[in-house]
N, C-alpha and C positions, 0 to 999 in steps of 0.2 A: 236086461235093461240097464243102461248106464245110469249112474247116480247123477243127481242134479249138479254136483260139483265137478263131475268128470269132464276133462277137457275134450273138445271135439275138434278134429282136424278134417276139413273138407277139401278134397283134392279133385282136380279134373285132369284126366289123361286123354290126350288126343293121339290116337294110334289106329291104323287101319286093320289091326289084328285083334278081333274081339277076344280071342282066347288069351292073348298077352295081357289085355286089360283085366280080365277076370283073375288070371294068375297073379298079376301085380297087386291087385286089390287084396287078395287073400294073404299074400306074403307080407305086404306092408302092414296089414292089420295085425298079423302075427308079430311082426318086428316091433310095432309100437306097444303091443301087449296092454298091460294095465295103465300105461302112461297116458293113453288117450284113446277115445273112440275114433278110429280111422275110417272115413267113408270116401270111397273112390267112385267118381262118376266118369263114364267113358263117352268118347265121341270118335267116329271112324273117319272123319275128314275135317279139314281145317274150317270149312264153312259152318258145319254143325258145332264144332268146338267153340268157335268165336261167338255163336249165338248163345250157347250155354254159359260161356264166360260172362257175356254181357248181362244175362238175366239171373245169374247166381251169385252167391257169396262164397268164394273159394279162397283157401289159405295158400294154395300152391298149384301151379300148372306143370304137369309132366308132358313134355312135347317131343314128338317124333319129327324128324326132318325129312322123312320119306313118305309123304301122304299122297293120296290119289289126286288131290287138287292143289298141292303145293310141295315143292322140293327144295331143300337147301336153306340158305340163310334168309331167303325171302319169307320163309315160314316164321322165323324168329321176329322179323320186322313186323309182319302182320299181327302176330300174337302180342307183341309188346305194345302195339298201338291200342289194342283192346284191353290188355291186362292192367294197365295203370301201375299201381304199386303191388299187384299180386305177383309174387316171385315166380320165375320160370326156371325149371330144371329141364335141360335138354337131355332126353333119354333116347338114343338113336343107335342104329347099326353102323352109321358112318364113322369109321375109325380114322379120323383125320384131325390131327392136333391143330393144324392151322385153322381149320373150320371151327374147332372148339374155341380158340382164342378170339376169332371173329364173332362167334355167338355171344361170348362174354362181353365183348366190346359193344355189341348191339343191345345189351340189356339183360341177357340171361344170367341167372345167379350161378349156374353150374352146368357142366357138360360131361355127361356120362355115356359110356359105350355099353350097350346092352350085354354083349358077350363077356365083358371084362369086370362087371360090377356084381357084387353080391348084395343080398338084402340088407345086411347090417350097414354097409357103406351107403346104400341108397337111402335107407331110413335116416342115417346121420346127415346126408346131404339135404334131405327134405327138412329136417329139423333146423339145420343151419340156415337154409334159405328162408324159412318162415321167421327165424329170429332176426336175420339181417333185414328183412322187409319191415318187421316191427320197429327196429331201430331207425330205419330210414323214415318211417312215418312219424316217429317221435321227433327226429331231427327237423323234419319239414314243419312240424307243428311248432317247434321251438323257433324256427326262423320266421314263421308267420306271426307268432306272438311278438317277437322282437320288432318286426316291421310295424305291427299295429301300434305298439307302445311308442316307437319313434315318431310315428305320424301324429299321435295325440300330444306328444311333447309335454307330458304332465307327470310330475312326481317321480324322480329318479329312484327314490326309495322304494316305491311300490313296484316299479319296473324291475329293479334288481331282485326284489324278493320273489316276484313271479318267475323270473328267469332262473333264479337260484333253485327254486322248488322243482321246476321242470328238469334242470340239469341234475339235481339230486336223484330224481326218479330215473334218469337215463343211466346212472352209474351201474345199477344192478345188472340189467340185460347186457350192457356194454362189457362189463367184466366177464360175464359168461361167454360172450362171443369171442373176446380176446383170448380167454383160456382155451377155448375149443380150437381156434385157429393155431394157437401156439402148440397145442398137442399134435395137430396135423403136421406142422412144420418140423417138429422134433422127431417125427417118425413113429409116434406111439401107436398109430393105427395101421402101420405098415409102410413099406418102401414106396415112394412116389416116383413116377417118371419125371424128367425135366420139365415138361409142360405143366404137370400138376403142381410141382414144386414152385414154379413161377407164379401160378395162380394163387397159391396159398401165401406166398411172400407178398403179392400185391394186396391180398385181403388184409394181411397183417399190418402192412404199412398204412392202409386207409383206416383200419380200426384204431391204430395208435394215434393217427391224426385226429380222429373223432374224439378219442379220449382226452387229448390235449385241449380241444375246443370246450369240452364239457367242464374240465377242471378250471380252465380260464374263467368260464362263466360263474362257477362256484366261488372261486377266489375273489372275483370282482364283486359278487353279491355280498360276500363277507366284509369286504372293505367298505362298500357303500353303506351297509347297514349300520356302521358305527359313526357315520358322519354327522348325524343329527345330534348336536350337543345343545341341550336345553339349559339356559341360564335363568334361574328363577329369582324374582325380586318382587317387591311391593308394587302393585299397579293400581292407580286410582281409577276404580271401575267406571264411575260416572263420566269423568273427563275423557277417559280412553274411548268409551263408547260414543260419546258425542263427536269426538274428532273422527273416529272411524266411520261412523254413519255419514258424516258430511263427505268424506272421501269416496265412500261407496256411491252415494247419490250422484256424484259427478261422473261416474262411469256408466250410468244408466242411459239408455237411448229410448226407453218406453215411458210414456206419461203415467207413471204409477203414483198413487197417493201413499206417502210414507208416514207412519205413525210411530211416535217414540214415547215410551212410558218409563221414566227413570226416576226413582225417589231421590230427593236431595241428599239424604243421609245414607246413600248406598256405600257399604264398607268396601275397602280395598281387597283385591284378591292376590293370591300367590300365583304368578304366571311368568312364562317367557313371553315378552312383549311381541316379538315377531311371529311366533307360532300362534299366540292368542289372536293376533290380527288376522293371520291366514285362516284360522278356523272360523272366525266371525264373517270374514269376507265370503268364504265358501257357503256358509249358511244363508247369508243375504243373497248371494248370487243364485243359489238354488231356489229361494223364494221368488226372486225377481223373474226367473225364467218361467215359472209356472203360475204366477199370480195373474188374475184377471184385471184387477184394478188397484189392489191394496196389499202393502207389506207392512207388518208391524214388528217392532223390537221392544221388548220390555225386560225388566230385571227385578229380582226380589232377593232379599237375604233371608236365610233361615238356617238354624242349627249348625252354625259354623261354616256355612257354604253360601255361595252366590249362584243363583240360577238365572241364566239369560235365555229368553224365549224369542224365537223368530217364527212368525207365522205368515201365511198368505191365504188368499181367497180363491186359489186355483181348484182344480178337480180333485185333489186329495190323493191319498195312497191307500190301497186295500190293506186292512189290518194284518192279513196273513203274509204280507210282503214287507212288513215294517223292519225286519232284520236284513233282508236281501239288499235293500238300498244302501247299506253301509259296506257292502263288499266291494273290493277293487274291481273296476271296469264294469260294474253293474249298470245296465241301461234300462231302467224301469220306465215304461211309458205311462205318463199320466195324461189320460185322454183329454184332448182339447187344450192342452197347455200351449199358450201362444208364444212363449219364449224360445230361444235357440236351444238345441240339444247339447248337453254337456258331454264330458269325456267319461263319466262314470267314476271319477276319482275324488271329487270334491268331498263327498260325505265320508268316504273311507279315510281321507286325510284328517277330517275332523275327529273321527273316532280314534285314530292313532295319536293325535295330539292330546286329546282328552285323557287317554290312557296313560301317556307319559307324564301328564301333569297331575296325576292322582284325581282326575275328574271323570266325567262321563257325559255322553251325548246319546239322546234317544228320540224316537218319534212318539208323540203323544197319541196313543191309540184311542183316546176318548174324544178326539177332535171330530166333530160331525161334518164340518164344512172346511174345505181347504186342508192344509197340512200345518202342523205345529211341532217345531223341534225345540228341545231343551238342551242347553249346554251348561254344565255345572262345574265350578272350580272351587277349591278350598279358599276360605278367607285367609287373609294375610295374618300371620302370627310371628313375632320376632324370633321365636325359637327355631323357625324353619328357614331363616334367612341364609344359612350356610349350605342348605341342601342343593345339590346339583344332580342333574340326571343326564347320562350320556346315552 
């Protein structure tokens, strides 16, 4: 029995010779050894193979080009249409280099001739095909996330951090694939014919290009992460909040009742004015989107800090999801909320600003009706006037 942590490789082989499928399964299982539990499923015609491909979860497809119901490159076209991102390794008796190049161009990951390949090379080809497919999936996910972030047009800082994290995760498998292809190109696994050498050179060029794209994303992320320079100074809390809430009310299109509770002797805070305003706007916007009729802002001083509270009478947030709503791109549905749907970045930005300001922001879990958010900053003290955060 395989262990719970053992890797499993599920392969589908479409070949009209059942003995070849059995033999291939046994040899590949032996070639993978303890590295993975190799499972090979067979199909003796293209129709049956495509049905199994559609209904199963396969890591790789081994495809013969001489099947009872399909012959030649049309077989690759039909298989690719169903395979999606599942890598295809052509394993056939057709010894035709031109056909091999055409098969690669049509989407196959590799083209191997049955009589000329040994199990070690075939197992390596299967490994590389699976690795390349995994890289392609991650690159496409990166592209999807980049497109999503551009559409939202919110917070370059969080966009760059997200892209940087994904790019960082891509470096590991990319380095492995580059090293493997380089080994092939240098002849460490044996002499290649001109057609094979060209395919390896093409793979190497494309992997190098992918490597440059990943490093560009990482470098851009590092540059962008240092752009937010916070300049802290004394901020008159009451006057600041009065002016800010007036500005916020002018942006509202819904007839909400706004309540303000600010003590006359509210002490000043130590803050970066622009980022403080951004955090407060985000909290008020969040409340305005979900409120039924009322939004309230209040503030109190205690123990060297000033706590600003923003609350609404909307449907509220489940206590178990009180941390999730501060994650970038989180889209937490608050049932029956009448306002527009946000991007999922506002509260994440508030948390980032609070952290950089030596403050904090959180959702009050004890609120029984609606939602109540607290944003806390340190009181101004002359000794902190020279402090700057980059």
